C-alpha positions in Angstrom: 159.0 60.1 -149.8 158.3 62.5 -146.5 161.1 62.5 -144.4 161.2 60.6 -140.7 162.5 63.3 -138.4 166.2 63.2 -137.2 165.2 63.3 -133.6 162.4 61.0 -132.9 162.2 61.9 -129.0 161.3 65.3 -129.9 158.8 64.5 -132.2 157.5 61.8 -129.3 157.6 64.7 -126.9 155.3 67.3 -129.2 153.3 64.5 -129.9 152.4 63.4 -126.0 151.6 67.6 -125.5 149.5 67.5 -128.1 147.3 64.9 -126.5 147.2 66.2 -122.9 144.2 67.4 -122.1 145.0 69.4 -119.2 146.3 73.0 -120.0 149.6 74.0 -118.3 147.8 76.3 -115.3 145.5 72.9 -114.0 148.4 70.4 -114.4 150.7 72.9 -112.2 147.6 73.5 -110.1 147.0 69.8 -109.4 151.0 69.0 -108.8 151.3 71.7 -106.5 147.8 70.6 -104.8 148.9 67.4 -104.1 152.4 68.3 -102.8 150.6 70.9 -100.3 147.7 68.1 -99.4 150.2 65.6 -98.3 152.3 68.1 -96.7 149.3 69.1 -94.3 148.2 65.7 -93.8 149.3 64.2 -90.5 151.7 61.2 -91.4 151.1 57.7 -90.1 152.5 57.1 -86.5 155.8 55.0 -87.9 156.4 57.5 -90.6 159.1 59.8 -90.0 158.6 63.6 -91.1 161.5 63.2 -93.2 159.5 60.4 -95.1 156.5 62.3 -95.2 158.5 65.4 -96.7 160.0 62.9 -99.1 156.6 61.7 -100.2 155.4 65.0 -100.7 158.1 66.0 -103.4 157.9 62.4 -104.8 154.3 61.9 -105.5 153.6 65.7 -107.2 157.0 64.6 -109.7 155.6 61.4 -110.6 152.1 63.6 -111.2 154.0 65.8 -113.3 155.6 63.0 -115.9 152.1 62.0 -116.2 150.5 65.7 -116.8 153.7 66.8 -118.6 153.1 70.4 -118.1 157.5 70.6 -118.4 159.9 68.5 -119.9 160.2 65.2 -117.8 164.4 66.1 -116.8 162.9 69.6 -115.9 160.4 67.9 -113.4 162.7 65.7 -111.7 165.2 68.4 -111.6 163.0 70.5 -109.8 162.0 67.8 -107.1 165.8 67.2 -106.6 165.9 70.7 -105.8 162.5 70.3 -103.9 163.8 68.1 -101.4 166.7 70.0 -100.3 164.1 73.2 -99.9 162.0 71.5 -97.8 164.6 69.7 -95.7 164.1 66.2 -96.7 167.4 65.7 -97.8 170.8 67.8 -98.0 172.2 69.2 -101.3 175.2 66.2 -101.4 172.1 63.3 -100.8 169.7 65.1 -103.3 172.5 64.7 -105.8 173.7 61.1 -105.0 171.7 59.6 -107.5 174.3 61.0 -110.2 177.0 58.9 -109.0 174.8 55.6 -109.1 176.3 53.1 -111.6 173.2 52.4 -113.0 173.0 55.9 -114.3 175.9 55.7 -115.9 175.0 52.7 -117.5 172.0 54.2 -119.2 174.2 57.2 -120.4 177.0 54.9 -121.8 174.4 52.1 -123.7 172.7 55.7 -125.2 176.5 56.5 -126.7 177.1 52.6 -127.7 173.5 52.7 -129.4 174.7 56.3 -131.5 177.6 54.4 -132.7 175.3 51.5 -134.3 173.4 54.3 -136.0 176.3 56.5 -137.1 178.3 53.8 -138.6 175.1 52.4 -140.5 175.7 48.9 -138.9 171.8 49.1 -137.2 170.4 49.6 -140.9 172.8 46.9 -142.2 171.5 44.2 -139.7 167.7 45.2 -140.9 168.5 45.4 -144.5 170.1 41.6 -144.1 167.1 40.4 -142.2 164.8 42.2 -145.0 166.7 40.2 -147.7 166.7 37.1 -146.0 162.9 36.9 -145.0 160.9 39.5 -147.0 159.7 37.9 -149.9 156.0 38.0 -148.3 154.5 39.9 -146.4 154.6 37.5 -143.3 158.2 37.0 -143.9 158.8 40.7 -144.1 157.2 41.0 -140.8 159.1 38.2 -139.2 162.3 39.9 -140.8 161.6 43.6 -139.1 160.7 42.0 -135.5 164.0 40.0 -135.9 166.2 43.1 -136.9 164.3 45.0 -134.1 164.9 42.5 -131.5 168.7 42.2 -132.4 169.0 45.9 -132.1 167.1 45.5 -128.9 170.1 44.4 -127.4 172.3 46.9 -128.6 170.3 50.1 -128.7 168.6 51.0 -125.0 166.2 53.5 -126.3 163.0 52.2 -128.2 163.0 55.8 -129.6 166.1 55.8 -131.4 165.6 51.7 -132.6 162.2 52.3 -133.7 162.3 56.0 -135.0 166.0 56.4 -136.1 166.4 52.6 -137.6 163.4 50.7 -138.4 160.5 53.6 -139.1 162.3 55.2 -141.8 163.2 51.4 -143.8 159.1 50.1 -142.7 158.0 53.8 -144.1 159.7 53.0 -147.7 158.6 49.5 -147.8 155.3 50.6 -147.2 155.4 53.4 -150.2 157.5 51.1 -152.4 154.0 49.3 -152.5 151.7 52.7 -153.0 150.7 52.3 -149.2 150.5 55.7 -148.1 148.5 56.6 -144.7 144.7 57.1 -145.3 142.5 54.9 -147.7 145.5 52.5 -148.9 147.0 52.2 -145.4 145.8 48.8 -145.4 147.4 47.3 -148.6 150.6 46.9 -146.2 151.5 49.9 -144.2 148.6 49.4 -141.2 150.0 45.9 -140.5 154.0 46.8 -140.7 153.4 49.6 -138.2 151.2 47.5 -135.7 153.4 44.9 -135.9 156.7 46.7 -134.8 155.2 48.8 -132.1 153.7 45.6 -130.5 157.1 43.4 -131.2 159.3 46.4 -129.7 157.5 46.8 -126.6 157.8 42.9 -126.0 161.8 43.4 -127.3 162.1 45.6 -124.6 161.4 43.3 -121.9 163.4 40.7 -123.4 166.8 42.5 -122.8 168.2 44.2 -120.1 169.4 47.4 -122.6 166.0 46.6 -124.8 164.5 50.0 -122.8 166.0 52.6 -120.3 163.9 52.0 -117.4 165.1 48.4 -117.2 168.1 49.5 -115.1 165.9 51.1 -112.9 163.5 47.9 -112.3 166.8 46.3 -111.4 167.9 49.1 -109.0 164.8 49.0 -107.4 164.3 45.2 -107.2 167.4 45.1 -105.5 166.2 47.6 -103.1 163.0 46.2 -102.5 164.2 42.6 -101.7 167.7 43.6 -99.4 165.8 42.6 -96.3 164.3 38.9 -98.3 165.2 35.8 -96.5 167.4 34.9 -99.5 169.0 38.4 -99.8 168.4 41.2 -102.5 167.7 39.6 -106.0 170.6 41.6 -108.2 169.6 41.3 -111.9 172.0 42.3 -114.6 172.4 41.6 -118.5 172.6 37.8 -118.0 169.5 36.9 -115.9 167.4 39.1 -117.1 168.0 37.6 -120.7 167.4 34.3 -119.1 164.5 34.7 -117.4 162.6 36.8 -120.3 164.0 34.4 -123.0 161.1 31.6 -123.3 158.1 33.8 -123.1 159.1 36.7 -124.9 160.0 34.4 -128.1 156.8 32.9 -127.8 155.1 36.3 -127.8 157.6 37.4 -130.8 156.5 34.7 -132.9 153.0 34.7 -132.1 152.5 38.6 -132.5 152.9 38.8 -136.4 150.8 36.3 -137.4 148.2 37.4 -134.8 148.3 40.7 -136.0 148.1 39.3 -139.7 145.1 37.5 -138.9 143.5 40.8 -137.1 144.6 43.2 -139.7 145.2 41.2 -142.8 147.1 43.3 -145.2 145.7 43.2 -149.1 149.4 42.7 -150.7 150.6 39.4 -149.1 153.6 38.8 -151.3 156.5 41.3 -151.2 159.4 40.0 -153.5 160.4 43.7 -154.1 161.0 43.9 -150.6 163.8 41.8 -150.3 165.1 43.6 -153.8 164.9 46.7 -152.1 167.0 45.7 -149.0 169.5 44.0 -151.7 169.6 47.4 -153.8 170.2 49.3 -150.5 173.1 47.1 -149.3 174.6 47.3 -152.3 174.8 51.3 -151.9 176.3 50.7 -148.8 178.8 48.5 -149.9 181.0 45.9 -148.5 181.3 46.0 -144.4 183.4 49.1 -143.7 186.1 48.9 -141.0 184.4 50.8 -138.3 181.8 48.6 -138.7 183.7 45.3 -138.4 185.3 47.1 -135.4 182.1 47.8 -133.8 181.1 44.3 -134.5 183.9 42.6 -132.5 183.7 45.2 -129.6 180.0 44.9 -128.7 180.4 41.2 -129.1 183.4 41.3 -126.6 180.9 43.9 -124.5 178.0 41.0 -124.7 179.8 38.6 -123.4 181.4 40.5 -120.5 177.8 41.5 -119.8 176.3 37.9 -119.7 179.4 36.3 -118.0 180.7 38.9 -115.8 178.3 39.3 -113.4 175.9 42.6 -112.7 178.9 44.7 -111.0 180.8 44.6 -114.2 177.9 45.7 -116.9 179.0 49.5 -116.0 182.7 49.5 -116.2 182.3 47.3 -119.3 179.9 49.7 -120.8 182.2 52.8 -119.8 185.7 50.9 -121.0 183.9 50.1 -124.5 182.2 54.3 -124.8 186.4 54.6 -124.5 187.3 52.3 -126.8 185.0 53.9 -129.3 186.1 57.7 -128.6 190.1 56.1 -129.1 189.1 54.6 -132.3 187.4 57.6 -133.1 184.3 55.7 -134.3 182.8 58.5 -131.7 183.8 61.7 -131.6 183.6 63.9 -128.5 181.0 66.0 -130.7 179.0 62.6 -130.6 178.9 62.4 -126.9 178.0 66.0 -126.1 175.3 66.7 -128.9 173.5 63.3 -127.9 171.1 65.1 -126.2 168.8 62.0 -125.5 171.6 60.7 -123.6 172.2 63.4 -121.2 168.0 64.5 -120.7 167.9 60.7 -119.4 171.3 61.3 -117.4 169.1 64.4 -115.4 165.7 62.7 -115.1 167.0 59.1 -114.5 169.5 60.2 -111.6 167.0 62.2 -109.9 164.5 59.4 -109.8 167.0 56.9 -108.4 167.5 58.8 -105.8 164.1 59.8 -104.9 162.9 56.2 -104.9 166.2 55.2 -103.0 165.6 57.7 -100.1 161.9 56.9 -100.0 162.7 53.3 -99.8 165.2 53.8 -96.7 162.6 55.8 -94.7 160.5 52.3 -94.1 157.3 54.5 -95.7 156.9 52.0 -98.6 157.5 48.6 -95.9 154.4 50.6 -93.9 152.5 50.5 -97.2 153.2 47.5 -98.2 152.4 45.3 -94.6 148.9 47.5 -94.2 147.8 46.5 -98.0 149.2 43.0 -97.7 147.3 42.7 -93.9 144.1 43.6 -96.2 144.2 40.2 -97.9 145.6 38.0 -95.3 144.6 34.4 -95.9 144.5 34.7 -99.6 146.7 32.3 -101.7 149.8 34.3 -102.7 149.3 32.9 -106.3 146.1 34.3 -107.0 146.5 37.5 -105.0 149.9 37.7 -107.4 147.6 37.5 -110.5 145.0 40.0 -109.5 147.4 42.9 -108.5 149.9 42.1 -112.0 146.6 42.6 -113.7 145.7 45.6 -112.0 149.3 46.8 -112.4 149.3 45.9 -116.0 146.4 47.3 -117.2 146.8 50.5 -115.3 149.0 51.4 -117.9 146.2 53.3 -120.1 147.2 55.8 -117.6 150.6 55.9 -118.6 152.5 57.8 -121.7 155.7 56.2 -120.0 157.2 52.9 -119.3 159.6 54.9 -116.6 156.9 56.5 -115.2 154.7 53.4 -114.9 157.8 51.8 -113.0 158.6 54.6 -111.1 154.8 55.2 -109.8 153.8 51.7 -109.4 156.8 49.1 -109.1 157.7 50.2 -105.7 154.1 50.3 -104.5 153.0 46.9 -105.7 156.3 44.8 -105.5 156.8 45.0 -101.4 152.7 44.6 -100.9 153.4 41.1 -102.9 156.7 40.0 -101.1 154.7 41.0 -97.6 151.6 38.7 -98.6 154.5 36.0 -99.3 155.3 35.7 -103.0 158.8 34.8 -103.8 160.9 38.0 -104.3 162.6 36.5 -107.4 159.3 35.9 -109.2 157.7 39.5 -108.0 160.6 41.7 -109.1 161.2 40.2 -112.6 157.6 39.7 -113.4 156.6 43.4 -112.5 159.4 44.8 -114.7 158.8 42.5 -117.6 155.4 43.2 -117.7 155.8 47.3 -117.3 157.4 46.9 -120.9 154.8 45.1 -122.9 152.1 47.2 -121.3 152.9 49.9 -123.5 151.6 47.9 -126.2 147.7 49.2 -125.2 148.0 52.3 -126.4 149.1 54.7 -129.1 151.1 56.7 -126.5 152.4 53.9 -124.1 156.3 54.5 -124.7 157.8 56.9 -126.8 157.7 55.2 -130.5 154.0 55.3 -129.9 153.4 59.0 -130.8 155.9 58.5 -133.6 154.8 55.8 -135.3 151.2 56.8 -134.8 151.8 60.6 -136.0 152.5 58.9 -139.4 148.9 58.3 -139.9 148.6 54.5 -141.2 147.1 53.3 -138.3 144.0 55.0 -136.5 143.2 55.3 -132.8 140.2 52.7 -133.0 142.5 49.9 -134.7 145.4 50.7 -132.2 143.4 50.2 -129.4 141.7 47.2 -130.4 145.0 45.5 -131.7 146.3 46.4 -128.6 144.0 45.0 -126.2 143.5 41.8 -128.0 147.7 41.3 -128.0 147.6 42.3 -124.3 145.0 39.1 -123.7 147.8 37.3 -126.0 150.5 38.4 -123.8 149.5 38.0 -120.2 148.1 34.7 -121.1 151.9 33.6 -122.4 153.6 35.2 -120.0 151.3 33.7 -116.9 151.6 30.0 -118.7 154.4 29.7 -120.8 156.5 31.9 -118.6 155.4 30.4 -114.9 156.6 26.9 -116.1 159.8 28.4 -117.2 160.3 30.4 -114.1 159.7 27.1 -112.1 162.4 25.5 -114.2 164.4 28.0 -114.3 164.3 28.3 -110.2 162.7 31.8 -110.1 159.8 30.4 -107.9 
């Protein structure tokens, strides 16, 4: 069996670069040209020179994240440096994002996810679901969806979750039934790959820790609603899960059966899958001491996250990492070699500060009021649906959920709030929709290139299924979701 790469983030970065239509020199020309053009334009009367200079750095940074002539972390670091050089921020201000609790939360969550993978607990959870549900193909798909969804509450990197835990299992199961990339992909592999990816992007929306951009959206939500009548909207692990729960569960129940109809696998009975899982579990042996300890520890962490309030999320996560080090479930070597975590720390801290300072200049409020004024007289609900659909399908232009959130969330959310839409509804729904909009394409989020590169699913099939699933997801979240959010008092 061909080996799955140990570093899925590296593979996904290489795949994204290979798909780029622009050579590096052209990408840099566009990035620098955008910055120079903004710098030379005359700012609006009520926009401060500092805000305009900051915009001349922020928008080229977003474009660099989209075109990827350089690694994302490097692009953000260059932008942070540029804010100092152009006089938009002083050095302590520019580096202030690295002291933000949300940045440390994401870093700590990556270390927690490393513990799940290192101890084998994540793999054991997936194998248990396969053993329980995997006797036929549809049941097997629900087993994969269930295990990946459970792991989304624990592992914040969808690349680590999909590439490091789920994909090796799915590939083994496909090859168990002689389903290889190419002519035999339709036996089983194509169906399982599509189901995994489409369910994963919904799982990203379900949990605060489902995807690394979710805490960023929560941070922006608090900033953008700071002046709202009811005060800022604070999203944490508990209320995020509560608001997303019902529409996400409905989507997760529908997706496998719908893909089963769209890309029906030739193999419909899979008793060997349950036997495979049982054999793998026997090889792993009984629960080890470190797995039991990690299970207890994370159960306590989840309870504190849910009932301790948003302000407790980061201290609890950091305390858990400390206990993992003290119990030697993780070593310091594990911490310093977790490259994905430190990469996220660099770009995440920089983006949080750039967005925060840009919001403080009032430029986003000016933009929101100007756009909302053009749609004066519209019913807020109709305006909300139209803007949401534009926001959702704009993801065809993005290869990252985080870049989508950074570039469009702070632009669209204030517009709708200014038009009279309920702030809580707007910030939550736009955060949720950014996640499962990644299902549209094979490059929509980090695991996409990883799964696509295996060759089980053609691009035509991926895009066709992705679009049809998007229609179902949008319909579910705008019907079941709206009813649920009305019941929960979100609007």
